[in-house]
LUMFI-310267 format. One record per residue: x, y, z of N, C-alpha, C in turn. Coordinates in steps of 0.02 Angstrom, whole numbers, plus 50000, padded with zeros to 5 digits. Each point is the difference from the previous one (the first is absolute). Last residue first. Example, Ala and Ser with C-alpha at 12.3 -4.5 7.8 and 13.67 -1.06 7.14 Angstrom:
BEGIN
ATOM  neast  nnorth    nup  caeast  canorth   caup  ceast  cnorth    cup
ATOM  50642   49888  50354   50042    50059  50003  49961   50055  50037
ATOM  50015   49714  49996   49955    50059  50000  50045   50060  50000
END
This chain:
BEGIN
ATOM  neast  nnorth    nup  caeast  canorth   caup  ceast  cnorth    cup
ATOM  48113   47850  53257   50036    50063  50009  49982   50030  50068
ATOM  50011   49734  49915   49954    50054  50018  50041   50062  50014
ATOM  50071   49794  49826   50001    50022  50070  49946   50053  50010
ATOM  50016   49850  49803   50067    50000  50027  50001   50018  50074
ATOM  49823   49887  49795   50008    50044  50058  50071   49994  50027
ATOM  49947   49947  49738   49992    49972  50067  50013   50054  50053
ATOM  50023   49987  49745   49933    50018  50025  49987   49974  50070
ATOM  50202   49991  49847   49963    49939  50018  49929   50015  50024
ATOM  50144   50176  49927   50021    49945  49956  49959   49937  50012
ATOM  49979   50203  50131   49964    50003  49937  50020   49943  49953
ATOM  49991   50025  50274   50049    49986  49948  49963   49996  49934
ATOM  49925   50141  50228   49986    49944  49955  50056   49994  49949
ATOM  49926   50119  50258   50047    49998  49944  49987   49936  49960
ATOM  49820   50153  50158   50044    49942  49996  50047   50008  49941
ATOM  49814   50146  50177   50042    49997  49940  50045   49939  50003
ATOM  49744   50048  50115   50072    49995  50010  50035   49997  49932
ATOM  49759   50001  50029   50029    50065  50011  50075   50000  50010
ATOM  49860   49777  50061   49985    50051  49950  50029   50068  50019
ATOM  50128   49786  50097   49933    50028  50004  49988   50051  49944
ATOM  50168   49771  50087   49995    50062  49960  49927   50022  49997
ATOM  50084   49793  50103   50001    50059  50043  49993   50066  49962
ATOM  50014   49776  49898   49936    50010  50035  49999   50063  50042
ATOM  50155   49985  49775   49994    49965  50066  49935   50019  50035
ATOM  49997   50010  49734   50037    50034  50053  49993   49960  50064
ATOM  49961   49990  49711   49993    49966  50064  50045   50032  50051
ATOM  49885   50128  49783   50058    49961  50022  49983   49966  50066
ATOM  49889   50152  49775   49986    49959  50058  50061   49958  50016
ATOM  49935   50250  49862   50034    49935  50002  49982   49964  50065
ATOM  49933   50227  49943   49955    49947  49979  50031   49931  50001
ATOM  50094   50216  50076   50001    49996  49927  49953   49947  49972
ATOM  50031   50036  50236   49973    50061  49972  49999   50000  49923
ATOM  49990   49761  50126   50041    50060  50007  49969   50059  49963
ATOM  49915   49757  50126   49994    50042  49940  50037   50065  50011
ATOM  50029   49737  50107   49990    50072  50013  49997   50037  49934
ATOM  49990   49728  50121   50004    50045  49942  49984   50072  50020
ATOM  50121   49817  50165   49933    50017  49978  50006   50048  49941
ATOM  50157   49806  50165   49993    50060  49959  49927   50010  49983
ATOM  50183   49855  50187   49937    50007  49964  49996   50067  49963
ATOM  50183   49867  50134   50005    50050  49947  49937   50006  49959
ATOM  50047   49864  50201   50013    49967  49937  50002   50048  49941
ATOM  49950   50074  50218   50064    49965  50008  50020   49965  49936
ATOM  49789   50108  50025   50055    50046  49984  50068   49967  50006
ATOM  49751   49909  49946   50055    49981  50042  50060   50043  49983
ATOM  49751   50096  49965   50039    49943  49977  50055   49986  50049
ATOM  49761   50167  49930   50049    49975  50048  50036   49940  49972
ATOM  49839   50231  49926   50026    49935  49981  50055   49979  50049
ATOM  49878   50214  49998   49974    49947  50044  50028   49931  49984
ATOM  50041   50209  49879   50034    50002  50065  49978   49943  50046
ATOM  50019   50038  49724   49954    49973  50051  50034   50000  50068
ATOM  50046   50178  49799   50024    49935  50022  49953   49977  50056
ATOM  50053   50225  49818   49951    49953  50026  50033   49934  50018
ATOM  50125   50195  49933   49933    50029  50002  49950   49953  50034
ATOM  50281   50048  50005   49948    49949  49999  49932   50034  50008
ATOM  50235   50105  49888   49955    50000  50058  49947   49945  49992
ATOM  50268   50022  49904   49929    50007  49985  49958   49993  50063
ATOM  50269   50022  49886   49962    50007  50062  49927   50015  49983
ATOM  50210   49862  49863   49956    50057  50003  49962   49999  50067
ATOM  50234   49887  49857   49954    49999  50057  49958   50064  49999
ATOM  50139   49964  49817   49998    49930  50024  49952   49994  50059
ATOM  49953   50185  49812   50049    49989  50054  49994   49929  50026
ATOM  49924   50020  49752   49979    50026  50065  50058   49998  50049
ATOM  49994   50015  49719   50021    49964  50059  49976   50036  50063
ATOM  49929   49975  49717   50017    50043  50057  50016   49956  50060
ATOM  49989   49996  49704   49985    49970  50064  50014   50051  50055
ATOM  50019   50052  49767   49983    49930  49992  49983   49966  50066
ATOM  50019   50254  49863   49998    49970  50066  49976   49927  49992
ATOM  50138   50141  49808   49934    49979  50024  50006   49972  50070
ATOM  50183   50070  49848   49958    50059  50013  49929   49981  50020
ATOM  50171   49831  49970   49984    50033  49937  49947   50054  50009
ATOM  50013   49893  50214   50034    49965  49945  49976   50030  49935
ATOM  49984   50037  50294   49994    50024  49931  50040   49956  49954
ATOM  49879   50003  50264   50050    49970  49957  49986   50020  49928
ATOM  49948   50107  50260   49972    49983  49935  50056   49975  49955
ATOM  49963   50014  50279   50047    50003  49944  49964   49979  49936
ATOM  49902   50123  50238   50009    49938  49962  50052   50011  49946
ATOM  49879   50117  50241   50051    50005  49949  50011   49931  49968
ATOM  49774   50111  50128   50052    49948  50001  50048   50010  49941
ATOM  49792   50126  50052   50061    50025  50032  50056   49950  50002
ATOM  49755   49902  49981   50022    50067  49979  50059   50023  50042
ATOM  49969   49737  49961   49960    50053  50030  50030   50068  49983
ATOM  50009   49710  49941   50017    50068  49980  49954   50050  50035
ATOM  49999   49752  49993   50046    50026  50052  50014   50074  49990
ATOM  49864   49874  49850   49968    49991  50065  50044   50023  50058
ATOM  50065   49992  49764   49964    50061  50019  49968   49993  50069
ATOM  50117   49824  49878   50041    50041  50045  49965   50063  50023
ATOM  49923   49827  49840   49976    49997  50069  50041   50043  50048
ATOM  49995   50066  49736   49995    49937  50035  49977   50007  50072
ATOM  50042   50158  49803   50039    50003  50061  49995   49937  50043
ATOM  49885   50070  49788   50070    49984  49987  50041   49994  50063
ATOM  49765   50062  49995   50006    49933  49971  50072   49979  49989
ATOM  49944   50221  50075   49992    49950  50053  50009   49929  49974
ATOM  50125   50211  49887   49933    49969  50001  49998   49945  50053
ATOM  50156   50227  50002   50002    49929  49986  49929   49972  50005
ATOM  50143   50253  49974   49939    49963  50013  50007   49928  49978
ATOM  50155   50233  50077   49999    49939  49961  49940   49959  50020
ATOM  50101   50275  50021   49956    49945  50019  50007   49942  49952
ATOM  50164   50217  50094   49973    49966  49942  49959   49939  50023
ATOM  50137   50165  50128   49926    50000  50005  49968   49970  49937
ATOM  50241   50022  50072   49975    50035  49940  49924   50007  50000
ATOM  50112   49899  50186   50047    50052  49980  49974   50040  49941
ATOM  49885   49809  50096   49999    50056  50047  50049   50055  49983
ATOM  49853   49820  49853   50070    50013  50012  50004   50063  50044
ATOM  49784   49826  49985   50030    50065  49987  50074   50000  50016
ATOM  49767   49829  49934   50064    50007  50035  50031   50067  49980
ATOM  49744   49863  49990   50041    50058  49981  50061   50004  50046
ATOM  49810   49810  49901   50039    50019  50058  50049   50054  49978
ATOM  49749   49913  49895   50070    50016  49992  50031   50020  50067
ATOM  49764   49955  49943   50037    49937  49996  50074   50011  49991
ATOM  49871   50196  50104   49963    49948  49964  50037   49934  50003
ATOM  50144   50154  50094   49953    50035  49957  49963   49949  49958
ATOM  50161   50019  50239   49972    49957  49948  49946   50038  49964
ATOM  50236   50089  50135   49929    49987  50005  49979   49953  49943
ATOM  50235   50045  50069   49963    50057  50027  49926   49987  50007
ATOM  50258   49874  49988   49930    49988  49983  49958   50054  50035
ATOM  50262   50024  49923   49954    49994  50057  49929   49990  49975
ATOM  50260   49935  49896   49941    50043  49995  49956   49989  50062
ATOM  50263   49938  49884   49957    50002  50059  49944   50051  49991
ATOM  50138   49843  49816   49992    50069  50023  49951   50000  50058
ATOM  50169   49811  49847   49948    50019  50047  50000   50075  50012
ATOM  50073   49816  49785   50024    50040  50056  49941   50025  50040
ATOM  50093   49827  49781   49946    50013  50048  50029   50040  50058
ATOM  50076   49901  49760   50015    50062  50034  49941   50019  50045
ATOM  50093   49754  49908   49943    50045  49999  50016   50061  50043
ATOM  50177   49842  49863   49976    50016  50068  49944   50051  49995
ATOM  50091   49805  49822   49987    50071  50010  49972   50012  50069
ATOM  50178   49803  49907   49930    50016  50015  49993   50075  50008
ATOM  50182   49792  49900   49987    50070  50016  49926   50013  50008
ATOM  50138   49763  50055   49966    50038  49947  49988   50072  50023
ATOM  50103   49819  50136   50043    50044  49960  49965   50039  49946
ATOM  49890   49775  50089   50051    50038  50036  50040   50042  49951
ATOM  49741   49931  49960   50067    49973  49990  50051   50045  50034
ATOM  49747   49980  50091   50040    50037  49952  50069   49966  49994
ATOM  49724   49960  50096   50069    49976  49998  50038   50037  49945
ATOM  49763   50035  50169   50033    50005  49935  50073   49977  50007
ATOM  49738   50013  50132   50068    49976  50003  50029   50001  49930
ATOM  49798   50161  50120   50016    49943  49958  50072   49979  50012
ATOM  49778   50174  50091   50066    49971  50015  50011   49938  49957
ATOM  49838   50247  50000   50007    49928  49990  50072   49978  50014
ATOM  49904   50232  50002   50012    49964  50062  50009   49925  49992
ATOM  49967   50194  49837   49941    49962  50019  50010   49957  50062
ATOM  50174   50156  49927   49937    50029  49977  49939   49962  50025
ATOM  50234   49936  50040   49983    50062  50035  49929   50024  49984
ATOM  50091   49742  50001   49984    50054  49954  49980   50061  50040
ATOM  50170   49798  50080   49932    50027  50008  49991   50059  49953
ATOM  50165   49758  50024   49994    50072  49989  49927   50021  50006
ATOM  50200   49794  50042   49928    50013  50011  49993   50076  49997
ATOM  50201   49824  49891   49975    50057  50038  49925   49995  50012
ATOM  50252   49871  49912   49929    49989  50012  49974   50056  50046
ATOM  50216   49964  49822   49977    50034  50060  49925   49989  50006
ATOM  50222   49858  49877   49941    50042  49992  49981   50030  50068
ATOM  50207   49849  49839   49974    50027  50063  49940   50044  49987
ATOM  50064   49795  49832   50019    50068  50017  49969   50020  50067
ATOM  50065   49738  49940   49959    50055  49974  50022   50068  50027
ATOM  50044   49787  50147   50001    50003  49927  49954   50056  49978
ATOM  50034   49979  50226   50060    49964  49979  50008   50000  49925
ATOM  49869   50208  50109   49995    49926  49998  50064   49967  49977
ATOM  49929   50234  50119   50050    49978  49953  49999   49923  49999
ATOM  49845   50232  50089   50007    49927  49994  50052   49984  49947
ATOM  49893   50209  50170   50046    49986  49946  50015   49924  49999
ATOM  49785   50151  50094   50046    49946  50014  50043   49988  49939
ATOM  49798   50181  50128   50044    49980  49944  50046   49945  50023
ATOM  49761   50169  50063   50046    49947  50018  50043   49984  49939
ATOM  49860   50190  49993   49985    49980  50068  50048   49946  50026
ATOM  49992   50206  49800   50026    49934  50018  49986   49987  50074
ATOM  49859   50157  49821   50045    50004  50057  50020   49929  50020
ATOM  49908   50132  49759   49994    49947  50049  50051   50011  50056
ATOM  49869   50128  49765   50049    50002  50055  49985   49946  50051
ATOM  49954   49992  49723   49969    50019  50063  50053   50000  50056
ATOM  50028   49926  49764   49974    50067  49998  49966   50023  50063
ATOM  50112   49786  49976   49942    50003  49956  49966   50068  50002
ATOM  50164   50002  50181   49989    49937  49965  49936   50005  49960
ATOM  50190   50149  50161   49947    50007  49950  49996   49935  49959
ATOM  50086   50061  50268   50018    49981  49932  49939   50009  49954
ATOM  50111   50057  50265   49943    50012  49954  50023   49986  49929
ATOM  50084   49910  50260   50017    50027  49934  49937   50009  49957
ATOM  50006   49897  50222   49986    50071  49996  50018   50032  49934
ATOM  50126   49781  50072   49935    50017  50026  49991   50076  50000
ATOM  50165   49913  49816   49995    49988  50072  49930   50021  50023
ATOM  50174   49969  49761   49933    50000  50031  50005   49985  50074
ATOM  50178   50005  49827   49996    50054  50049  49933   50001  50037
ATOM  50057   49850  49818   50041    49981  50058  49996   50053  50055
ATOM  49898   50030  49787   49959    49957  50043  50039   49977  50061
ATOM  50063   50235  49889   50007    49929  49984  49955   49960  50047
ATOM  49955   50259  49914   50037    49961  50048  50003   49929  49977
ATOM  49923   50278  49935   50010    49932  49978  50041   49964  50052
ATOM  49854   50251  49943   50034    49957  50046  50006   49930  49970
ATOM  49962   50276  49926   49987    49931  49982  50043   49955  50045
ATOM  49889   50270  50008   50056    49955  50008  49979   49928  49984
ATOM  49854   50193  50007   50041    50001  49939  50058   49952  50003
ATOM  49844   50042  50181   49971    49957  49949  50043   49999  49937
ATOM  50054   50140  50185   50012    49931  50016  49975   49954  49945
ATOM  49965   50234  49992   50070    49985  49992  50013   49925  50009
ATOM  49786   50083  50043   50013    50000  49928  50072   49980  49986
ATOM  49940   50026  50224   49965    49943  49973  50013   49994  49925
ATOM  50083   50185  50121   50040    49940  50011  49966   49939  49970
ATOM  49961   50244  49895   49973    49956  50052  50045   49940  50009
ATOM  50075   50245  49917   49986    49934  49972  49978   49954  50057
ATOM  50016   50281  49947   49998    49947  50049  49980   49934  49967
ATOM  50135   50225  49904   49939    49962  49994  50002   49942  50049
ATOM  50130   50232  50053   50004    49942  49956  49933   49963  49999
ATOM  50114   50256  50060   49942    49957  50012  50000   49943  49949
ATOM  50161   50169  49987   50012    49962  50061  49943   49953  50015
ATOM  50056   50072  49746   49969    50027  50060  50016   49957  50059
ATOM  50159   50029  49781   49948    49958  50029  49973   50035  50062
ATOM  50154   50048  49757   49977    50026  50065  49943   49957  50024
ATOM  50226   49964  49823   49927    49999  50011  49983   50024  50070
ATOM  50217   50087  49861   49980    49947  50045  49925   50001  50009
ATOM  50112   50166  49869   50000    49936  49967  49975   49943  50043
ATOM  50019   50228  50077   49958    50001  49941  49993   49931  49969
ATOM  50140   50040  50188   49930    50005  50021  49954   50001  49940
ATOM  50231   49994  49963   49980    49938  50033  49928   50002  50022
ATOM  50106   50191  49901   49981    49949  49952  49975   49936  50033
ATOM  50091   50205  50104   49927    49992  49998  49979   49944  49953
ATOM  50230   50060  50025   49975    49982  50066  49925   49987  49999
ATOM  50108   50075  49804   50020    49932  50015  49974   49978  50067
ATOM  49963   50224  49931   49962    49953  49960  50017   49927  50016
ATOM  50122   50172  50106   49930    50000  50023  49958   49950  49961
ATOM  50226   50037  49934   49996    49966  50065  49929   49994  50024
ATOM  50040   50123  49803   50012    49929  49989  49993   49961  50065
ATOM  49989   50235  50007   49939    49972  49971  50007   49925  49990
ATOM  50188   50121  50074   49950    49994  50052  49935   49970  49975
ATOM  50174   50046  49845   50018    49944  50043  49948   49989  50056
ATOM  50013   50179  49826   49949    49948  49996  50015   49940  50045
ATOM  50147   50190  49982   49935    50026  50019  49947   49946  50003
ATOM  50218   49948  49923   50001    50014  50072  49932   50024  50023
ATOM  50029   49969  49769   49998    49936  50034  50000   50010  50076
ATOM  50027   50186  49860   49930    49978  50002  49994   49933  50035
ATOM  50214   50089  49966   49962    50043  50047  49928   49976  50006
ATOM  50142   49891  49840   50015    49982  50070  49962   50043  50050
ATOM  49884   49968  49761   50063    50027  50024  50013   49980  50071
ATOM  49845   49834  49864   50003    50074  50001  50068   50020  50028
ATOM  49848   49781  49997   50039    50017  49940  50001   50076  49994
ATOM  49946   49806  50198   49999    50071  49981  50046   50011  49941
ATOM  49850   49790  50123   50062    50015  49965  49995   50071  49973
ATOM  49875   49830  50201   49999    50059  49957  50069   50008  49968
ATOM  49833   49794  50125   50065    50030  49988  49992   50059  49952
ATOM  49848   49819  50179   50002    50052  49949  50070   50029  49994
ATOM  49904   49748  50080   50035    50061  50021  50003   50048  49942
ATOM  49919   49762  50001   49957    50041  50044  50035   50062  50028
ATOM  50110   49858  49835   49988    49965  50063  49965   50045  50052
ATOM  50052   50142  49813   50035    49937  50001  49992   49969  50070
ATOM  49914   50220  49822   49990    49960  50060  50037   49934  49993
ATOM  50020   50276  49898   49984    49929  49987  49996   49963  50066
ATOM  50035   50260  49868   49973    49966  50059  49986   49928  49981
ATOM  50145   50235  49912   49976    49934  49982  49980   49963  50064
ATOM  50035   50273  49913   50002    49949  50053  49974   49935  49973
ATOM  50110   50257  49912   49961    49940  49985  50009   49949  50056
ATOM  50058   50271  49901   49995    49959  50060  49953   49941  49986
ATOM  50047   50190  49854   50065    49968  50012  49998   49951  50058
ATOM  49812   50140  49926   50010    49940  49958  50067   49966  50012
ATOM  49833   50146  50163   50068    50005  49974  50015   49937  49959
ATOM  49794   50017  50112   50002    50055  49952  50069   50008  49969
ATOM  49962   49760  50086   49970    50061  50026  50005   50054  49947
ATOM  49984   49712  49995   50036    50061  49984  49966   50058  50034
ATOM  50014   49706  49997   49970    50062  50026  50044   50059  49978
ATOM  49950   49718  49938   50041    50060  49994  49961   50060  50025
ATOM  50011   49711  50022   49957    50059  50000  50045   50061  50000
END
């Protein structure tokens, strides 16, 4: 690029090399001294002109979206209890596994796996050393806030985002669910596929027969109806209005609060 001023004896050549501006003065020595300051100023400002400018405010990328973009793969030899694998296009959780190496033939891994979506449990056998795809299943803690018709509404207490689950998709675990309880929602491919209750929950007894008698020395029990509608067997000394602890995995009475 060529620049000239009113004096035709003065000529400047401007070019760029590796993001830096350079000036060449084709004029008298006196004029070169005069223009030296202009050259320095232009070169110092060139970096700000050529470099891209970014705002301090960046775009927020959801951890959930970030996580789904990753691809997981593992060997069947890496299978262990709790591993999430993808089989036939569905996510499964490994409940049991056994590495078998027979005297003849190839080694294999015998597993018992549970489907995250429908809860079914099957036994599957995989050849040792084959590559498998790990199901990208992760958890987010949400609080159960209320029930809206046939839907259970969970809220993220940090973003106040609501997630609704249909009663038909939640199974029998809803009988231990009460408002204000923190649960883990399980996500796979941006969909909620299951939810986890706390291992133990505190529930109030609404109805129990106080007149039922039994041999307490032998550990007699009686049925009790809880505030969520669930029915559990409790010791004979437990009365209506009392709070008890229940194991949600087995649905059994643990202790009186």
